[in-house]
C-alpha positions as a printed NumPy array, in Angstrom:
array([[ 29.714,   6.352, -29.965],
       [ 28.476,   6.373, -26.449],
       [ 25.626,   4.277, -25.131],
       [ 23.11 ,   6.169, -23.04 ],
       [ 20.648,   4.83 , -20.531],
       [ 17.737,   6.053, -22.652],
       [ 19.019,   4.105, -25.679],
       [ 18.524,   0.761, -23.926],
       [ 14.75 ,   1.27 , -23.904],
       [ 13.879,   3.476, -26.878],
       [ 10.693,   5.447, -26.566],
       [ 10.389,   4.696, -22.853],
       [ 11.423,   7.236, -20.222],
       [ 10.448,   7.295, -16.618],
       [ 10.411,  10.401, -14.465],
       [ 13.683,   9.164, -12.931],
       [ 15.408,   9.7  , -16.279],
       [ 14.236,  13.324, -16.485],
       [ 17.259,  14.497, -14.478],
       [ 19.851,  12.556, -16.493],
       [ 22.63 ,  14.347, -18.286],
       [ 23.217,  13.511, -21.948],
       [ 26.739,  13.803, -23.289],
       [ 28.088,  13.3  , -26.771],
       [ 31.22 ,  13.935, -28.791],
       [ 32.425,  14.175, -32.349],
       [ 36.031,  13.9  , -33.501],
       [ 37.982,  14.803, -36.606],
       [ 41.272,  12.99 , -36.959],
       [ 42.025,  14.601, -40.348],
       [ 42.719,  17.913, -38.639],
       [ 45.816,  16.383, -37.04 ],
       [ 47.366,  16.599, -40.526],
       [ 46.626,  20.323, -40.636],
       [ 48.076,  20.692, -37.143],
       [ 51.233,  18.956, -38.345],
       [ 51.426,  21.487, -41.191],
       [ 51.21 ,  24.306, -38.635],
       [ 53.901,  22.667, -36.544],
       [ 56.111,  22.361, -39.649],
       [ 55.721,  26.111, -40.386],
       [ 56.554,  26.928, -36.783],
       [ 59.605,  24.643, -36.778],
       [ 60.822,  26.064, -40.102],
       [ 60.497,  29.62 , -38.783],
       [ 62.464,  28.758, -35.643],
       [ 65.121,  26.902, -37.631],
       [ 65.466,  29.81 , -40.057],
       [ 65.874,  32.218, -37.131],
       [ 68.527,  30.075, -35.441],
       [ 70.552,  28.8  , -38.415],
       [ 70.665,  31.987, -40.532],
       [ 73.699,  34.254, -40.315],
       [ 71.597,  37.466, -40.248],
       [ 74.33 ,  39.399, -42.094],
       [ 72.588,  40.43 , -45.309],
       [ 68.948,  41.137, -46.161],
       [ 67.949,  41.299, -42.504],
       [ 64.521,  42.782, -43.211],
       [ 63.558,  39.989, -45.634],
       [ 64.85 ,  37.322, -43.276],
       [ 63.022,  38.85 , -40.289],
       [ 59.763,  39.014, -42.231],
       [ 60.176,  35.375, -43.286],
       [ 60.837,  34.237, -39.722],
       [ 57.952,  36.255, -38.269],
       [ 55.602,  35.145, -41.069],
       [ 56.418,  31.463, -40.671],
       [ 56.091,  31.553, -36.892],
       [ 52.81 ,  33.504, -37.028],
       [ 51.331,  31.243, -39.719],
       [ 52.465,  28.147, -37.823],
       [ 50.88 ,  29.316, -34.562],
       [ 47.61 ,  30.31 , -36.256],
       [ 47.321,  27.011, -38.096],
       [ 48.372,  24.963, -35.087],
       [ 46.032,  26.559, -32.569],
       [ 43.213,  26.985, -35.087],
       [ 43.16 ,  23.29 , -35.877],
       [ 43.744,  22.023, -32.341],
       [ 40.75 ,  24.029, -31.106],
       [ 38.428,  22.05 , -33.392],
       [ 39.771,  18.501, -33.202],
       [ 36.681,  17.457, -31.297],
       [ 33.513,  18.843, -29.804],
       [ 31.771,  17.839, -26.583],
       [ 28.059,  18.395, -26.062],
       [ 26.343,  18.18 , -22.683],
       [ 22.618,  18.532, -22.071],
       [ 21.316,  18.773, -18.524],
       [ 17.946,  19.865, -17.155],
       [ 18.446,  23.537, -17.981],
       [ 21.228,  24.006, -20.572],
       [ 22.954,  22.687, -23.648],
       [ 26.695,  23.26 , -23.489],
       [ 29.103,  22.911, -26.412],
       [ 32.868,  22.827, -25.797],
       [ 35.515,  22.61 , -28.499],
       [ 39.004,  21.15 , -28.405],
       [ 41.077,  20.012, -25.465],
       [ 40.812,  23.297, -23.601],
       [ 37.051,  23.62 , -24.091],
       [ 37.222,  26.921, -25.961],
       [ 35.278,  28.273, -27.685],
       [ 32.33 ,  27.346, -25.512],
       [ 28.634,  28.019, -26.007],
       [ 25.964,  27.562, -23.348],
       [ 22.333,  27.753, -24.462],
       [ 19.508,  27.73 , -21.9  ],
       [ 16.829,  25.184, -22.852],
       [ 14.264,  27.872, -22.032],
       [ 15.488,  29.66 , -25.197],
       [ 15.072,  26.539, -27.369],
       [ 11.849,  26.197, -29.353],
       [ 12.63 ,  22.873, -31.047],
       [ 15.43 ,  20.411, -31.719],
       [ 15.869,  18.554, -35.01 ],
       [ 18.11 ,  15.794, -36.304],
       [ 20.248,  16.626, -39.347],
       [ 21.424,  13.392, -41.026],
       [ 24.158,  15.095, -43.054],
       [ 25.976,  18.219, -41.92 ],
       [ 29.015,  18.99 , -44.058],
       [ 31.853,  21.492, -43.684],
       [ 31.154,  22.476, -47.285],
       [ 27.682,  23.84 , -46.524],
       [ 29.11 ,  25.888, -43.633],
       [ 32.311,  27.066, -45.352],
       [ 34.749,  24.841, -43.468],
       [ 35.449,  23.397, -40.066],
       [ 35.141,  25.302, -36.833],
       [ 32.748,  27.791, -35.319],
       [ 30.76 ,  29.147, -38.262],
       [ 28.107,  31.74 , -38.984],
       [ 26.036,  32.045, -42.143],
       [ 23.286,  34.68 , -42.158],
       [ 20.811,  32.512, -44.067],
       [ 21.174,  29.354, -41.919],
       [ 22.516,  30.446, -38.514],
       [ 25.514,  29.406, -36.408],
       [ 27.277,  26.053, -36.207],
       [ 30.131,  24.135, -34.679],
       [ 31.319,  21.751, -37.39 ],
       [ 34.2  ,  19.384, -36.64 ],
       [ 33.408,  16.657, -39.17 ],
       [ 30.951,  15.511, -41.816],
       [ 27.959,  13.54 , -40.561],
       [ 24.957,  13.697, -38.319],
       [ 24.19 ,  16.756, -36.28 ],
       [ 21.805,  18.472, -33.941],
       [ 19.9  ,  21.613, -35.02 ],
       [ 18.354,  23.845, -32.383],
       [ 15.669,  26.381, -33.267],
       [ 15.954,  29.254, -30.821],
       [ 13.168,  31.544, -29.652],
       [ 14.593,  34.568, -31.461],
       [ 14.365,  32.805, -34.842],
       [ 18.041,  31.834, -35.085],
       [ 19.331,  28.295, -35.519],
       [ 22.346,  26.612, -33.934],
       [ 23.842,  23.433, -35.418],
       [ 26.486,  21.159, -33.937],
       [ 27.948,  17.934, -35.317],
       [ 27.805,  15.215, -32.677],
       [ 27.627,  11.428, -32.617],
       [ 24.219,   9.961, -31.755],
       [ 22.444,  13.227, -32.514],
       [ 19.036,  11.494, -32.626],
       [ 19.385,  10.597, -28.963],
       [ 20.317,  14.202, -28.176],
       [ 17.205,  15.434, -30.004],
       [ 14.978,  13.088, -27.965],
       [ 16.692,  14.154, -24.757],
       [ 16.24 ,  17.867, -25.504],
       [ 12.631,  17.499, -26.638],
       [ 11.824,  15.719, -23.354],
       [ 13.087,  18.776, -21.481],
       [ 11.463,  21.523, -23.525],
       [  8.684,  23.326, -21.727],
       [  5.416,  23.087, -23.613],
       [  4.296,  26.462, -24.926],
       [  1.026,  27.577, -23.483],
       [ -1.731,  27.779, -26.037],
       [ -3.345,  31.146, -26.472],
       [ -6.978,  31.137, -25.362],
       [ -9.483,  31.391, -28.185],
       [-11.793,  34.337, -28.161]])
């Protein structure tokens, strides 16, 4: 976990802290095992292509090689993209970046955020697995591990969830930056 300046004095923020940038991460070391499985498929496909004599049953051998290499690449890159997630909140945006390359990336203007909530238990099971997920009844999510998360309610009625360490601090940071909605005058 990362210690933030606001965490040293909970509940107390000066106007100098209003321009701070909050950052957080979440990691999933279990996905390295899946990445190793993808690497094994890729290596087996390459070995099969190199070691085989290619004299008989060429079509079956070619399909096996292509299938193993394709499956290996999909598994390898699919798991490496979601080994960790980085979340950054500045004065105007929340940005979510996945993996070492930072893709996929999502940038949400805080002007579009109605509210931010803390979710004590976000699980891959409720979202259908790890990664960038969409479920029509509950919204979109970036899930890299089981645990606490941040849930944004957007102005168009959708929700966006991301698993991140110290999500409560992120919620406080975002709520401090939300513009208060103007009350409608009573007639």
